py3Dmol code that shows the C-alpha trace and the ligand (Angstrom):
import py3Dmol

protein = """\
ATOM      1  CA  MET A   1      59.872 368.327  85.458  1.00  0.00           C
ATOM      2  CA  LEU A   2      61.898 367.416  82.392  1.00  0.00           C
ATOM      3  CA  THR A   3      60.236 366.978  78.931  1.00  0.00           C
ATOM      4  CA  ILE A   4      61.834 365.543  75.894  1.00  0.00           C
ATOM      5  CA  ASP A   5      60.479 366.644  72.678  1.00  0.00           C
ATOM      6  CA  ALA A   6      61.053 365.630  69.147  1.00  0.00           C
ATOM      7  CA  ILE A   7      61.821 368.540  66.682  1.00  0.00           C
ATOM      8  CA  PRO A   8      61.404 367.049  63.158  1.00  0.00           C
ATOM      9  CA  ALA A   9      64.203 368.432  60.815  1.00  0.00           C
ATOM     10  CA  LEU A  10      65.346 368.177  57.292  1.00  0.00           C
ATOM     11  CA  GLN A  11      64.261 364.799  55.696  1.00  0.00           C
ATOM     12  CA  ASP A  12      63.872 362.565  58.677  1.00  0.00           C
ATOM     13  CA  ASN A  13      65.995 363.904  61.426  1.00  0.00           C
ATOM     14  CA  TYR A  14      65.039 364.579  64.837  1.00  0.00           C
ATOM     15  CA  ILE A  15      66.492 367.315  67.075  1.00  0.00           C
ATOM     16  CA  TRP A  16      65.784 366.254  70.582  1.00  0.00           C
ATOM     17  CA  ALA A  17      64.752 369.174  72.865  1.00  0.00           C
ATOM     18  CA  ILE A  18      65.288 368.403  76.586  1.00  0.00           C
ATOM     19  CA  HIS A  19      63.532 371.264  78.717  1.00  0.00           C
ATOM     20  CA  ASN A  20      61.643 372.101  81.594  1.00  0.00           C
ATOM     21  CA  ASP A  21      59.343 375.186  82.044  1.00  0.00           C
ATOM     22  CA  THR A  22      62.200 377.696  81.464  1.00  0.00           C
ATOM     23  CA  HIS A  23      65.293 376.243  80.166  1.00  0.00           C
ATOM     24  CA  ALA A  24      66.269 373.774  77.213  1.00  0.00           C
ATOM     25  CA  VAL A  25      69.097 372.203  75.439  1.00  0.00           C
ATOM     26  CA  LEU A  26      69.077 370.749  71.827  1.00  0.00           C
ATOM     27  CA  VAL A  27      70.599 367.616  70.723  1.00  0.00           C
ATOM     28  CA  ASP A  28      72.177 367.582  67.087  1.00  0.00           C
ATOM     29  CA  PRO A  29      70.413 370.562  65.688  1.00  0.00           C
ATOM     30  CA  GLY A  30      70.825 369.734  61.878  1.00  0.00           C
ATOM     31  CA  GLU A  31      68.498 372.788  61.141  1.00  0.00           C
ATOM     32  CA  ALA A  32      68.103 376.111  62.858  1.00  0.00           C
ATOM     33  CA  ALA A  33      64.602 377.352  61.953  1.00  0.00           C
ATOM     34  CA  PRO A  34      62.395 374.424  63.439  1.00  0.00           C
ATOM     35  CA  ALA A  35      64.773 374.492  66.515  1.00  0.00           C
ATOM     36  CA  ARG A  36      64.396 378.262  66.927  1.00  0.00           C
ATOM     37  CA  GLU A  37      60.678 378.124  66.598  1.00  0.00           C
ATOM     38  CA  PHE A  38      60.270 375.429  69.285  1.00  0.00           C
ATOM     39  CA  ILE A  39      62.523 377.708  71.698  1.00  0.00           C
ATOM     40  CA  GLU A  40      60.663 380.870  70.948  1.00  0.00           C
ATOM     41  CA  THR A  41      57.106 379.746  70.874  1.00  0.00           C
ATOM     42  CA  ARG A  42      57.573 378.264  74.467  1.00  0.00           C
ATOM     43  CA  GLY A  43      59.588 381.262  75.724  1.00  0.00           C
ATOM     44  CA  LEU A  44      62.431 378.870  76.714  1.00  0.00           C
ATOM     45  CA  LYS A  45      66.087 380.046  77.206  1.00  0.00           C
ATOM     46  CA  LEU A  46      68.566 377.946  75.470  1.00  0.00           C
ATOM     47  CA  GLU A  47      71.259 376.546  77.636  1.00  0.00           C
ATOM     48  CA  ALA A  48      73.472 374.511  75.227  1.00  0.00           C
ATOM     49  CA  ILE A  49      73.881 372.470  72.063  1.00  0.00           C
ATOM     50  CA  LEU A  50      74.935 368.888  72.534  1.00  0.00           C
ATOM     51  CA  CYS A  51      76.260 366.931  69.485  1.00  0.00           C
ATOM     52  CA  THR A  52      76.721 363.217  68.902  1.00  0.00           C
ATOM     53  CA  HIS A  53      78.747 363.415  65.661  1.00  0.00           C
ATOM     54  CA  ARG A  54      79.886 365.688  62.965  1.00  0.00           C
ATOM     55  CA  HIS A  55      77.680 364.780  60.117  1.00  0.00           C
ATOM     56  CA  HIS A  56      76.128 367.899  58.559  1.00  0.00           C
ATOM     57  CA  ASP A  57      72.524 366.718  59.019  1.00  0.00           C
ATOM     58  CA  HIS A  58      73.323 366.916  62.911  1.00  0.00           C
ATOM     59  CA  ILE A  59      75.312 370.201  62.935  1.00  0.00           C
ATOM     60  CA  GLY A  60      74.145 372.189  60.041  1.00  0.00           C
ATOM     61  CA  GLY A  61      71.957 374.453  62.312  1.00  0.00           C
ATOM     62  CA  ILE A  62      74.591 375.357  64.809  1.00  0.00           C
ATOM     63  CA  VAL A  63      76.122 378.441  63.170  1.00  0.00           C
ATOM     64  CA  LYS A  64      72.587 380.343  62.735  1.00  0.00           C
ATOM     65  CA  LEU A  65      71.662 378.990  66.305  1.00  0.00           C
ATOM     66  CA  ARG A  66      74.876 380.495  67.984  1.00  0.00           C
ATOM     67  CA  GLY A  67      74.039 383.637  65.956  1.00  0.00           C
ATOM     68  CA  VAL A  68      71.137 384.093  67.998  1.00  0.00           C
ATOM     69  CA  TYR A  69      71.852 382.428  71.303  1.00  0.00           C
ATOM     70  CA  ASN A  70      75.442 382.540  72.641  1.00  0.00           C
ATOM     71  CA  VAL A  71      75.606 379.040  74.116  1.00  0.00           C
ATOM     72  CA  PRO A  72      78.223 376.401  74.438  1.00  0.00           C
ATOM     73  CA  VAL A  73      78.217 373.503  72.114  1.00  0.00           C
ATOM     74  CA  TYR A  74      79.386 370.210  73.586  1.00  0.00           C
ATOM     75  CA  GLY A  75      80.804 367.217  71.663  1.00  0.00           C
ATOM     76  CA  ARG A  76      83.883 365.266  70.705  1.00  0.00           C
ATOM     77  CA  ARG A  77      86.432 367.570  69.012  1.00  0.00           C
ATOM     78  CA  HIS A  78      87.996 365.384  66.550  1.00  0.00           C
ATOM     79  CA  PRO A  79      91.728 366.583  66.303  1.00  0.00           C
ATOM     80  CA  GLY A  80      91.125 366.641  62.519  1.00  0.00           C
ATOM     81  CA  THR A  81      93.433 364.950  59.860  1.00  0.00           C
ATOM     82  CA  GLN A  82      93.864 365.350  56.233  1.00  0.00           C
ATOM     83  CA  ARG A  83      90.840 363.073  55.646  1.00  0.00           C
ATOM     84  CA  ILE A  84      88.689 364.279  58.306  1.00  0.00           C
ATOM     85  CA  ALA A  85      88.039 368.067  58.990  1.00  0.00           C
ATOM     86  CA  GLY A  86      86.633 367.582  62.517  1.00  0.00           C
ATOM     87  CA  ASN A  87      83.653 369.328  63.936  1.00  0.00           C
ATOM     88  CA  PRO A  88      84.341 373.076  63.875  1.00  0.00           C
ATOM     89  CA  HIS A  89      81.537 374.119  66.301  1.00  0.00           C
ATOM     90  CA  ILE A  90      82.663 372.506  69.566  1.00  0.00           C
ATOM     91  CA  THR A  91      83.436 374.797  72.401  1.00  0.00           C
ATOM     92  CA  ASP A  92      83.725 372.143  75.041  1.00  0.00           C
ATOM     93  CA  ASP A  93      85.386 368.869  74.063  1.00  0.00           C
ATOM     94  CA  LEU A  94      83.857 365.692  75.578  1.00  0.00           C
ATOM     95  CA  ARG A  95      85.481 362.445  76.082  1.00  0.00           C
ATOM     96  CA  GLU A  96      84.790 358.792  77.407  1.00  0.00           C
ATOM     97  CA  GLY A  97      84.017 359.083  81.279  1.00  0.00           C
ATOM     98  CA  ASP A  98      83.355 362.875  81.208  1.00  0.00           C
ATOM     99  CA  ARG A  99      80.177 363.825  83.126  1.00  0.00           C
ATOM    100  CA  LEU A 100      78.234 366.791  81.634  1.00  0.00           C
ATOM    101  CA  HIS A 101      76.463 368.928  84.188  1.00  0.00           C
ATOM    102  CA  LEU A 102      73.489 370.857  82.941  1.00  0.00           C
ATOM    103  CA  GLU A 103      72.716 373.100  85.916  1.00  0.00           C
ATOM    104  CA  ALA A 104      69.557 374.703  84.621  1.00  0.00           C
ATOM    105  CA  LEU A 105      67.885 371.245  84.062  1.00  0.00           C
ATOM    106  CA  GLY A 106      69.312 369.550  87.050  1.00  0.00           C
ATOM    107  CA  LEU A 107      70.601 366.828  84.692  1.00  0.00           C
ATOM    108  CA  ASP A 108      73.916 365.054  84.284  1.00  0.00           C
ATOM    109  CA  PHE A 109      75.051 363.063  81.358  1.00  0.00           C
ATOM    110  CA  ASP A 110      77.859 360.527  81.251  1.00  0.00           C
ATOM    111  CA  ILE A 111      79.637 360.517  78.047  1.00  0.00           C
ATOM    112  CA  LEU A 112      80.144 357.306  76.012  1.00  0.00           C
ATOM    113  CA  GLU A 113      82.493 357.201  73.133  1.00  0.00           C
ATOM    114  CA  ILE A 114      80.705 354.712  70.585  1.00  0.00           C
ATOM    115  CA  PRO A 115      82.772 354.487  67.337  1.00  0.00           C
ATOM    116  CA  GLY A 116      81.849 352.548  64.190  1.00  0.00           C
ATOM    117  CA  HIS A 117      79.380 355.056  62.360  1.00  0.00           C
ATOM    118  CA  LEU A 118      82.135 357.735  62.813  1.00  0.00           C
ATOM    119  CA  GLU A 119      85.264 357.074  64.807  1.00  0.00           C
ATOM    120  CA  ASP A 120      84.383 360.297  67.143  1.00  0.00           C
ATOM    121  CA  HIS A 121      80.798 359.542  67.878  1.00  0.00           C
ATOM    122  CA  ILE A 122      79.581 359.729  71.322  1.00  0.00           C
ATOM    123  CA  ALA A 123      76.430 359.264  73.124  1.00  0.00           C
ATOM    124  CA  TYR A 124      74.998 360.952  76.182  1.00  0.00           C
ATOM    125  CA  LEU A 125      73.562 358.781  78.925  1.00  0.00           C
ATOM    126  CA  ALA A 126      71.471 359.889  82.022  1.00  0.00           C
ATOM    127  CA  PRO A 127      69.478 357.450  84.231  1.00  0.00           C
ATOM    128  CA  GLY A 128      66.642 356.192  81.833  1.00  0.00           C
ATOM    129  CA  MET A 129      67.673 358.061  78.847  1.00  0.00           C
ATOM    130  CA  LEU A 130      70.282 357.575  75.993  1.00  0.00           C
ATOM    131  CA  PHE A 131      70.882 360.080  73.113  1.00  0.00           C
ATOM    132  CA  CYS A 132      72.823 357.838  70.593  1.00  0.00           C
ATOM    133  CA  GLY A 133      72.647 359.822  67.429  1.00  0.00           C
ATOM    134  CA  ASP A 134      73.275 357.530  64.366  1.00  0.00           C
ATOM    135  CA  VAL A 135      74.626 354.436  66.098  1.00  0.00           C
ATOM    136  CA  LEU A 136      71.557 352.822  67.456  1.00  0.00           C
ATOM    137  CA  PHE A 137      68.261 353.436  65.431  1.00  0.00           C
ATOM    138  CA  GLY A 138      64.705 352.017  66.137  1.00  0.00           C
ATOM    139  CA  ALA A 139      65.163 348.364  65.027  1.00  0.00           C
ATOM    140  CA  GLY A 140      68.449 349.172  63.075  1.00  0.00           C
ATOM    141  CA  CYS A 141      71.964 350.630  63.177  1.00  0.00           C
ATOM    142  CA  GLY A 142      74.023 353.257  61.586  1.00  0.00           C
ATOM    143  CA  ARG A 143      76.114 352.470  58.579  1.00  0.00           C
ATOM    144  CA  ASN A 144      79.798 352.068  59.055  1.00  0.00           C
ATOM    145  CA  PHE A 145      81.392 355.141  57.630  1.00  0.00           C
ATOM    146  CA  GLU A 146      84.664 355.025  59.646  1.00  0.00           C
ATOM    147  CA  GLY A 147      86.439 352.631  61.873  1.00  0.00           C
ATOM    148  CA  THR A 148      85.673 348.916  61.737  1.00  0.00           C
ATOM    149  CA  LEU A 149      82.592 346.903  61.825  1.00  0.00           C
ATOM    150  CA  ALA A 150      83.995 345.291  64.813  1.00  0.00           C
ATOM    151  CA  GLN A 151      83.920 348.738  66.542  1.00  0.00           C
ATOM    152  CA  LEU A 152      80.341 349.304  65.457  1.00  0.00           C
ATOM    153  CA  HIS A 153      79.274 345.812  66.893  1.00  0.00           C
ATOM    154  CA  ASP A 154      81.157 346.480  70.108  1.00  0.00           C
ATOM    155  CA  SER A 155      79.508 349.950  70.334  1.00  0.00           C
ATOM    156  CA  LEU A 156      75.959 348.299  70.070  1.00  0.00           C
ATOM    157  CA  GLN A 157      76.769 345.633  72.498  1.00  0.00           C
ATOM    158  CA  ARG A 158      77.770 348.225  75.091  1.00  0.00           C
ATOM    159  CA  LEU A 159      74.422 350.008  74.631  1.00  0.00           C
ATOM    160  CA  ALA A 160      72.626 346.792  74.603  1.00  0.00           C
ATOM    161  CA  ARG A 161      73.998 346.250  77.963  1.00  0.00           C
ATOM    162  CA  LEU A 162      72.300 349.244  79.562  1.00  0.00           C
ATOM    163  CA  PRO A 163      69.049 348.914  81.825  1.00  0.00           C
ATOM    164  CA  ASP A 164      66.135 347.624  79.896  1.00  0.00           C
ATOM    165  CA  ASP A 165      64.113 350.531  80.639  1.00  0.00           C
ATOM    166  CA  THR A 166      66.532 353.162  79.134  1.00  0.00           C
ATOM    167  CA  ARG A 167      64.818 355.099  76.576  1.00  0.00           C
ATOM    168  CA  VAL A 168      66.481 355.509  73.323  1.00  0.00           C
ATOM    169  CA  TYR A 169      66.434 358.780  71.451  1.00  0.00           C
ATOM    170  CA  SER A 170      68.018 358.135  68.053  1.00  0.00           C
ATOM    171  CA  ALA A 171      68.466 360.987  65.643  1.00  0.00           C
ATOM    172  CA  HIS A 172      66.534 359.710  62.640  1.00  0.00           C
ATOM    173  CA  GLU A 173      62.933 358.343  61.937  1.00  0.00           C
ATOM    174  CA  TYR A 174      63.868 354.986  60.233  1.00  0.00           C
ATOM    175  CA  THR A 175      61.920 352.715  62.374  1.00  0.00           C
ATOM    176  CA  ALA A 176      59.250 351.376  59.828  1.00  0.00           C
ATOM    177  CA  ALA A 177      61.811 350.828  57.041  1.00  0.00           C
ATOM    178  CA  ASN A 178      64.272 349.125  59.689  1.00  0.00           C
ATOM    179  CA  LEU A 179      61.325 346.889  60.822  1.00  0.00           C
ATOM    180  CA  ARG A 180      60.754 345.598  57.237  1.00  0.00           C
ATOM    181  CA  PHE A 181      64.312 344.415  57.352  1.00  0.00           C
ATOM    182  CA  ALA A 182      64.038 342.958  60.781  1.00  0.00           C
ATOM    183  CA  LEU A 183      60.997 340.958  59.718  1.00  0.00           C
ATOM    184  CA  ALA A 184      62.915 339.780  56.586  1.00  0.00           C
ATOM    185  CA  CYS A 185      65.632 338.597  59.182  1.00  0.00           C
ATOM    186  CA  GLU A 186      63.132 336.953  61.711  1.00  0.00           C
ATOM    187  CA  PRO A 187      59.909 336.344  60.004  1.00  0.00           C
ATOM    188  CA  ASP A 188      58.689 334.392  63.156  1.00  0.00           C
ATOM    189  CA  ASN A 189      59.496 336.837  65.602  1.00  0.00           C
ATOM    190  CA  PRO A 190      56.208 337.892  67.214  1.00  0.00           C
ATOM    191  CA  ALA A 191      57.709 341.134  68.940  1.00  0.00           C
ATOM    192  CA  ILE A 192      58.666 342.368  65.536  1.00  0.00           C
ATOM    193  CA  GLN A 193      55.280 341.859  64.178  1.00  0.00           C
ATOM    194  CA  GLN A 194      53.795 343.785  67.178  1.00  0.00           C
ATOM    195  CA  ARG A 195      56.211 346.607  66.923  1.00  0.00           C
ATOM    196  CA  ILE A 196      55.528 347.070  63.109  1.00  0.00           C
ATOM    197  CA  GLU A 197      51.845 347.476  64.063  1.00  0.00           C
ATOM    198  CA  ALA A 198      52.600 349.859  66.911  1.00  0.00           C
ATOM    199  CA  THR A 199      54.796 351.871  64.813  1.00  0.00           C
ATOM    200  CA  ARG A 200      52.176 352.121  61.973  1.00  0.00           C
ATOM    201  CA  GLN A 201      49.783 353.554  64.623  1.00  0.00           C
ATOM    202  CA  LEU A 202      52.220 356.169  65.969  1.00  0.00           C
ATOM    203  CA  ARG A 203      53.203 357.385  62.477  1.00  0.00           C
ATOM    204  CA  ASP A 204      49.512 357.436  61.396  1.00  0.00           C
ATOM    205  CA  ALA A 205      48.627 359.786  64.071  1.00  0.00           C
ATOM    206  CA  GLY A 206      51.754 361.918  63.256  1.00  0.00           C
ATOM    207  CA  GLN A 207      53.762 360.803  66.352  1.00  0.00           C
ATOM    208  CA  PRO A 208      57.435 359.787  66.321  1.00  0.00           C
ATOM    209  CA  SER A 209      58.096 356.123  66.656  1.00  0.00           C
ATOM    210  CA  LEU A 210      60.861 357.216  69.396  1.00  0.00           C
ATOM    211  CA  PRO A 211      62.015 357.009  71.954  1.00  0.00           C
ATOM    212  CA  SER A 212      62.160 353.188  72.002  1.00  0.00           C
ATOM    213  CA  THR A 213      63.661 351.333  75.101  1.00  0.00           C
ATOM    214  CA  ILE A 214      66.833 348.964  75.092  1.00  0.00           C
ATOM    215  CA  ALA A 215      64.337 346.200  76.176  1.00  0.00           C
ATOM    216  CA  GLN A 216      62.502 346.853  72.792  1.00  0.00           C
ATOM    217  CA  GLU A 217      65.450 346.947  70.785  1.00  0.00           C
ATOM    218  CA  LYS A 218      67.012 343.681  72.145  1.00  0.00           C
ATOM    219  CA  ALA A 219      63.747 341.967  71.272  1.00  0.00           C
ATOM    220  CA  THR A 220      63.220 343.242  67.681  1.00  0.00           C
ATOM    221  CA  ASN A 221      66.499 344.982  66.468  1.00  0.00           C
ATOM    222  CA  PRO A 222      68.650 342.166  64.359  1.00  0.00           C
ATOM    223  CA  PHE A 223      71.816 344.124  64.829  1.00  0.00           C
ATOM    224  CA  LEU A 224      71.333 343.349  68.592  1.00  0.00           C
ATOM    225  CA  ARG A 225      70.305 339.889  67.970  1.00  0.00           C
ATOM    226  CA  CYS A 226      73.228 338.334  66.111  1.00  0.00           C
ATOM    227  CA  ASP A 227      73.101 335.466  68.432  1.00  0.00           C
ATOM    228  CA  SER A 228      69.416 334.642  68.009  1.00  0.00           C
ATOM    229  CA  GLU A 229      68.476 331.319  66.375  1.00  0.00           C
ATOM    230  CA  GLY A 230      66.001 332.850  63.917  1.00  0.00           C
ATOM    231  CA  VAL A 231      68.625 335.466  62.574  1.00  0.00           C
ATOM    232  CA  LEU A 232      71.121 332.749  62.136  1.00  0.00           C
ATOM    233  CA  ARG A 233      68.846 330.505  60.484  1.00  0.00           C
ATOM    234  CA  THR A 234      67.810 333.134  57.769  1.00  0.00           C
ATOM    235  CA  LEU A 235      71.528 333.767  57.268  1.00  0.00           C
ATOM    236  CA  GLN A 236      72.483 330.093  56.842  1.00  0.00           C
ATOM    237  CA  ALA A 237      69.754 329.814  54.361  1.00  0.00           C
ATOM    238  CA  GLN A 238      71.444 332.455  52.439  1.00  0.00           C
ATOM    239  CA  GLY A 239      74.702 330.654  52.570  1.00  0.00           C
ATOM    240  CA  LEU A 240      76.340 332.176  55.529  1.00  0.00           C
ATOM    241  CA  ALA A 241      79.096 329.962  57.141  1.00  0.00           C
ATOM    242  CA  ASP A 242      79.376 329.951  60.809  1.00  0.00           C
ATOM    243  CA  THR A 243      81.678 332.785  61.616  1.00  0.00           C
ATOM    244  CA  GLY A 244      80.473 333.779  65.007  1.00  0.00           C
ATOM    245  CA  GLU A 245      78.590 336.794  66.151  1.00  0.00           C
ATOM    246  CA  LEU A 246      80.800 339.647  64.413  1.00  0.00           C
ATOM    247  CA  GLY A 247      80.380 337.431  61.166  1.00  0.00           C
ATOM    248  CA  VAL A 248      76.664 337.567  61.541  1.00  0.00           C
ATOM    249  CA  PHE A 249      76.703 341.162  62.220  1.00  0.00           C
ATOM    250  CA  THR A 250      78.901 341.741  59.295  1.00  0.00           C
ATOM    251  CA  ALA A 251      76.500 339.690  57.062  1.00  0.00           C
ATOM    252  CA  LEU A 252      73.441 341.597  58.341  1.00  0.00           C
ATOM    253  CA  ARG A 253      75.119 345.208  57.799  1.00  0.00           C
ATOM    254  CA  GLU A 254      76.016 344.125  54.055  1.00  0.00           C
ATOM    255  CA  TRP A 255      72.470 342.766  53.441  1.00  0.00           C
ATOM    256  CA  ARG A 256      70.934 345.851  55.097  1.00  0.00           C
ATOM    257  CA  ASN A 257      72.955 348.192  52.731  1.00  0.00           C
ATOM    258  CA  HIS A 258      71.380 346.448  49.618  1.00  0.00           C
ATOM    259  CA  PHE A 259      68.010 345.819  51.216  1.00  0.00           C
TER     260      PHE A 259
END
"""
ligand_1 = """\
1
ZN
Zn 75.542 360.303 60.730
"""
view = py3Dmol.view(width=600, height=400)
view.addModel(protein, "pdb")
view.setStyle({"model": 0}, {"cartoon": {"style": "trace"}})
view.addModel(ligand_1, "xyz")
view.setStyle({"model": 1}, {"stick": {}})
view.zoomTo()
view.show()
């Protein structure tokens, strides 16, 4: 049976460990020591490292891990430009439409390119589970460092169309802070109020607030609710002209940057 555990790393990152009784893969190991401890204490064999994108807090542990475990590193190998160095650790390049077969876990991931946080950000999708790095967070979304806000909006819309029961494994524990913003956007949304309480209970018990589900995100995440009347009302009260869903999304992302 497959188990998925969160390994806390750095300030507020999660390295996701997907494993059975004998084998494991790691998603976005930003730090080597906690990942290694997880693997060693359980006597697991590391099979592969999966990268969603090239930010240091997602790849910072790879060199040390590969010094111990000689495993492939999957991800999108950015060609590199003057401006962008790319991800130097990738051994196996993945692109939109690829299928990654992990024999030891009996697991296949479909690869989705979801630009907008970085231009070469990818997600790993299997039935019922999505590893989406820094694009979709609990009740929030990533910042727009590269590419356009329209790309980020499109990427989020694409994830929102996944089956409702798909579990969302984001790479940071940001849910509580994001929910404070969500509540400011939609003070009358009872699903947000319920999620604030549920998140508080999980965090007080030392548990991650993740994974969430696509259904939960659609009900509470303002960035997936740009067409909701409550969000629109709040923004209009702040002087937003009616500029359609992308206009609402842009205003939300701007507001969140300074919230
Ligand atoms: Zn990032």
